[in-house]
C-alpha positions in Angstrom: -22.4 6.1 -76.1 -21.3 3.8 -73.7 -17.6 3.8 -74.9 -17.8 7.6 -75.6 -18.4 8.5 -71.9 -15.3 6.7 -70.6 -13.1 8.3 -73.4 -14.3 11.7 -72.8 -13.7 11.2 -68.9 -10.2 9.5 -69.6 -9.4 13.0 -71.7 -10.5 15.2 -69.0 -8.4 13.7 -66.3 -5.4 13.4 -68.6 -5.8 17.4 -69.3 -6.4 17.9 -65.7 -3.0 16.2 -65.0 -1.4 18.2 -67.6 -2.3 21.5 -66.3 -1.7 20.4 -62.5 1.6 19.2 -63.6 2.2 22.7 -65.3 1.0 24.4 -62.1 3.1 22.2 -59.7 6.3 23.2 -62.1 5.4 26.7 -61.9 5.1 26.6 -58.2 8.3 25.2 -57.8 10.1 27.5 -60.2 8.5 30.6 -58.0 9.8 29.0 -54.6 13.1 28.5 -56.3 13.0 32.2 -57.3 12.0 33.4 -53.9 14.5 31.0 -52.2 17.6 32.0 -54.1 16.7 35.9 -53.7 16.3 35.4 -49.9 19.8 33.7 -49.7 21.4 36.5 -51.8 19.6 39.2 -49.7 20.9 37.7 -46.5 24.4 37.2 -47.9 24.3 40.6 -49.4 23.4 42.1 -45.8 26.0 40.0 -44.1 28.6 41.3 -46.4 28.0 45.1 -45.8 27.4 44.6 -42.1 23.8 45.6 -42.1 22.2 44.6 -38.8 18.6 43.4 -40.0 15.9 43.4 -42.3 12.4 42.4 -42.8 11.4 40.6 -46.2 7.9 40.3 -47.4 6.7 38.7 -50.8 3.1 37.9 -52.1 2.3 35.9 -55.1 -1.4 35.7 -55.4 -3.8 35.2 -52.2 -2.1 32.1 -50.6 1.6 32.2 -51.6 3.2 34.3 -49.0 7.0 34.6 -47.8 7.6 36.6 -44.7 11.3 36.5 -43.1 13.0 38.2 -40.8 16.8 38.7 -41.0 19.8 39.5 -38.7 19.3 41.2 -35.8 17.3 44.1 -34.2 20.7 45.8 -33.0 24.4 45.1 -33.2 25.1 44.6 -29.5 22.8 42.5 -27.4 20.3 42.6 -30.1 17.6 39.8 -30.5 17.0 38.0 -33.7 14.5 39.8 -36.1 11.5 37.7 -36.5 8.2 37.9 -38.8 6.6 40.5 -35.9 9.6 42.7 -35.4 8.8 46.3 -36.0 10.6 48.9 -38.2 9.9 52.3 -39.3 8.5 52.6 -42.6 9.4 56.2 -42.9 7.8 57.6 -46.0 6.1 54.1 -46.9 3.8 55.4 -44.5 2.4 57.6 -47.2 0.8 54.3 -49.0 -1.3 54.1 -45.8 -2.5 57.7 -45.9 -3.1 57.6 -49.7 -5.4 54.5 -49.1 -7.0 55.8 -46.1 -8.0 58.9 -47.7 -9.1 57.3 -50.8 -11.2 54.9 -48.7 -12.9 58.0 -46.9 -13.6 60.0 -50.1 -15.1 56.9 -51.6 -17.6 56.7 -48.6 -18.6 60.0 -49.2 -16.9 61.5 -46.2 -15.2 64.3 -48.4 -14.2 64.9 -51.8 -10.9 64.8 -53.1 -11.9 67.8 -55.1 -12.9 69.9 -52.0 -10.7 72.9 -51.2 -8.5 72.3 -48.4 -9.7 75.6 -46.8 -13.1 74.1 -46.3 -11.4 72.0 -43.7 -8.5 74.1 -42.6 -10.1 77.9 -42.7 -6.7 79.6 -42.6 -5.9 78.5 -46.0 -8.7 81.0 -47.1 -6.5 84.0 -46.2 -3.6 82.7 -48.1 -2.7 82.9 -51.9 -4.1 79.3 -52.2 -7.7 80.4 -51.3 -9.8 77.7 -52.9 -7.3 76.5 -55.5 -5.5 73.8 -53.2 -7.5 70.8 -53.1 -7.3 67.7 -51.1 -5.7 65.6 -53.8 -3.1 68.1 -53.9 -1.8 67.3 -50.8 -1.4 63.7 -51.4 0.1 64.0 -54.8 2.8 66.4 -54.1 1.1 69.0 -56.3 0.4 71.9 -54.2 2.8 74.1 -55.7 5.4 74.6 -52.8 9.2 74.3 -53.4 10.1 70.7 -52.6 10.7 69.4 -48.9 9.2 72.8 -47.5 10.1 73.0 -43.9 11.4 69.5 -43.5 14.1 70.9 -41.6 11.8 72.1 -39.0 10.5 68.6 -38.4 13.8 67.6 -37.1 13.8 70.5 -34.8 11.9 70.9 -31.5 9.1 73.1 -33.2 5.6 71.5 -32.9 3.8 70.4 -36.1 1.1 73.2 -35.6 3.9 75.8 -35.5 5.5 74.5 -38.7 2.2 74.6 -40.5 1.7 78.3 -39.4 5.2 79.1 -41.0 4.0 76.9 -44.2 0.7 79.2 -44.6 3.2 82.3 -45.2 5.2 80.5 -48.0 4.4 81.7 -51.5 3.8 78.7 -54.1 6.3 78.3 -56.9 3.5 77.3 -59.1 -0.4 77.0 -59.0 -1.6 73.8 -57.4 -1.5 71.0 -59.9 1.0 72.4 -62.3 4.1 71.1 -60.7 5.7 68.7 -58.6 7.4 69.1 -55.1 7.7 66.1 -52.6 6.5 67.3 -49.3 6.2 66.0 -45.7 4.6 68.9 -43.9 2.0 69.8 -46.5 1.2 66.1 -47.1 0.2 65.5 -43.5 -2.4 68.3 -43.5 -4.7 65.4 -44.5 -4.9 64.7 -40.9 -6.8 68.0 -40.3 -9.0 67.3 -43.2 -9.9 64.0 -42.0 -10.5 65.3 -38.6 -12.7 68.3 -39.6 -14.7 66.1 -41.9 -15.3 63.1 -39.8 -14.6 64.5 -36.1 -12.1 61.6 -35.7 -8.3 61.7 -36.2 -6.1 60.1 -38.7 -4.6 57.6 -36.3 -7.9 56.5 -34.9 -9.2 55.9 -38.5 -6.0 53.9 -39.6 -6.0 51.8 -36.3 -9.7 50.8 -36.3 -10.5 50.7 -40.0 -7.4 49.5 -41.7 -5.1 48.0 -39.0 -7.6 46.1 -37.0 -9.9 44.8 -39.8 -6.7 43.4 -41.9 -5.5 41.8 -38.5 -2.1 43.9 -38.8 -1.5 43.1 -35.2 2.2 44.5 -35.1 1.2 47.9 -37.2 1.1 51.0 -35.3 1.5 54.8 -35.3 4.1 56.9 -33.5 7.2 56.8 -31.2 5.4 55.2 -28.1 3.8 52.2 -30.1 7.2 51.6 -31.6 9.0 51.0 -28.3 6.1 49.4 -26.6 8.0 46.2 -26.1 11.7 45.3 -26.9 10.8 43.3 -30.3 11.7 46.4 -32.5 14.5 47.1 -34.8 16.9 49.8 -33.8 18.1 52.4 -36.1 21.9 52.2 -37.4 23.9 54.6 -39.0 27.2 54.6 -40.7 30.4 56.0 -39.2 34.2 55.4 -39.4 33.6 52.7 -41.8 31.3 50.9 -39.5 27.6 50.6 -38.5 26.6 52.3 -35.2 23.3 51.6 -33.3 21.8 55.1 -33.1 19.0 56.7 -30.8 15.5 56.2 -32.0 14.4 59.7 -32.7 10.9 61.2 -32.5 11.1 63.9 -35.0 9.6 62.6 -38.2 6.5 60.9 -36.0 5.4 64.5 -36.0 4.1 63.9 -39.4 2.2 60.6 -39.0 0.6 60.4 -42.4 4.2 61.1 -44.0 6.2 59.0 -42.0 4.7 57.7 -38.7 3.8 53.9 -39.4 5.8 51.2 -37.6 5.2 47.6 -39.1 6.6 44.2 -39.1 7.3 41.7 -42.1 3.9 39.9 -41.2 2.2 43.3 -41.5 3.4 44.0 -44.8 2.6 40.7 -46.3 -0.9 41.5 -45.3 -0.8 45.3 -46.8 0.7 44.0 -50.0 -2.5 41.6 -50.2 -4.7 44.4 -49.5 -3.2 46.5 -52.4 -3.5 43.5 -54.6 -7.3 43.5 -54.0 -7.6 40.6 -51.5 -9.4 42.5 -48.8 -12.3 44.3 -50.7 -14.3 45.0 -47.6 -11.6 47.2 -46.5 -9.9 48.5 -49.6 -12.4 48.3 -52.6 -11.2 48.0 -56.3 -12.6 51.6 -56.7 -10.5 52.8 -53.7 -7.5 51.1 -55.4 -8.1 52.7 -58.4 -8.3 56.1 -57.0 -5.2 56.0 -54.9 -3.4 55.0 -58.1 -4.8 57.6 -60.4 -1.6 59.3 -61.9 -2.1 62.9 -60.6 1.3 64.1 -60.9 3.8 63.8 -63.6 7.3 63.2 -61.8 9.9 63.7 -64.7 12.8 63.7 -62.4 12.0 60.1 -61.4 13.0 59.1 -65.0 16.6 59.9 -64.2 17.0 57.9 -61.1 20.3 56.2 -61.5 19.6 52.8 -60.8 16.1 52.7 -62.8 17.2 55.0 -65.5 17.1 52.6 -68.3 14.1 50.9 -67.2 11.4 53.6 -66.5 9.3 55.0 -69.4 6.9 57.0 -67.4 6.8 58.3 -63.7 3.6 59.6 -61.9 2.7 60.3 -58.1 -1.0 59.4 -57.2 -2.3 59.6 -53.6 0.7 58.4 -51.5 1.9 56.1 -54.3 4.2 56.4 -57.1 3.2 54.9 -60.4 5.7 53.6 -62.9 5.8 52.4 -66.3 8.9 49.9 -65.8 9.8 47.6 -68.9 6.5 48.0 -69.8 5.2 46.8 -66.7 2.9 48.9 -64.4 4.7 49.2 -60.8 2.9 51.1 -57.9 5.8 51.8 -55.6 7.2 53.8 -52.8 10.4 54.2 -50.8 11.2 55.5 -47.2 14.2 56.9 -45.5 14.6 58.2 -42.1 17.5 58.2 -39.8 18.7 54.5 -39.4 16.1 53.0 -41.7 15.6 52.2 -45.4 12.3 50.8 -46.8 10.7 49.8 -50.2 7.5 48.6 -51.3 6.7 47.5 -54.9 3.1 46.4 -56.2 2.9 44.7 -59.6 -0.9 44.5 -60.0 -1.1 42.8 -63.5 1.2 40.1 -62.1 -0.3 39.9 -58.7 2.9 40.3 -56.8 3.7 42.4 -54.1 7.2 43.0 -52.4 8.4 44.6 -49.4 11.8 45.1 -47.9 12.8 47.2 -44.7 16.3 47.5 -43.2 17.3 49.2 -39.9 20.3 50.8 -41.5 20.5 53.8 -43.8 22.1 52.2 -46.8 21.7 52.8 -50.6 22.0 49.0 -51.0 18.2 48.6 -50.8 18.0 50.4 -54.4 20.1 47.6 -55.8 18.2 44.7 -53.9 14.7 45.9 -54.9 15.6 46.4 -58.5 17.2 42.8 -58.4 14.0 41.5 -57.4 11.9 43.5 -59.8 14.0 42.2 -62.8 14.1 38.6 -61.6 10.2 38.6 -61.4 9.7 40.2 -64.9 12.1 37.7 -66.2 10.4 34.8 -64.6 6.9 35.9 -65.7 7.9 36.6 -69.4 9.6 33.2 -69.5 6.1 31.7 -68.7 4.2 33.2 -71.8 
């Protein structure tokens, strides 16, 4: 027996060292992948003259990569750092989806509640009690796509736009067809206000941003320009990029497009979506927000992803994809002068966010490259 115990201990140590070595090798491979991708990204942005970007990559709870790239504006801009604010545009919808799922999970209201319960004006429309809360956030309310988005860019106030929305006849019954919305999506603010006596902005600031310590994140135009560490928008004209004026229009629809955030904030948001802050976003909330409510067949024809997508749905503020047999939660954003992408790979424990202060389709290529590299890396390990 006295010889047996040291032998067992020796085997244990050798096994521990073996797996430790494997883990160390894997970590080095991952770091190499991220480093190579960041260099490729920076070179690509520079070659296209794109002013700046914010990159966030998460692999598990502690393996984070956060990087500001380029400058906040072309002339006399400051360097983009980890705390430089960018407009998220429609990536803001992921926050609305999470918050709504959270409040519903707490019993503040039900996702199955009719919208007319909170906005009585809907009782006198063709919707009556057929339009449910989850229809708002899954783009399945039955309206023609992007209904009255043109008025968001006008001087018309959001309440006046909604009053016009009430007169629009749906093209299908709620839940039967997909039509991407910004005006209708943002009605969730009224639902939250009516059911909790507190508005969407306050809920998001106090019960999401604050506990997650997303210290740069904010809502609205005034908070975007509160100091000079924000990325200015850029548009293309006459074969070069121009710094544009930061417009307030899409800040009218805060749930749909009103969030500002930095690379540092987005790394935290990725971790929250991967389940590392259960006191803020519980497993039940994460499951509810990514339930595939609406089939989005049109997404299967996306040029960049056409060969990869097998299924495409919309949850609550999140797209849900089968991408080469891997589940992805995804959203993109586009508002004048900015593009944004967010990707969650829940089964691989990996999250990715890229925001650019220029209107460029290059982001589609850059995001796809990252996804493909990660899938190849993970499948090599099996």
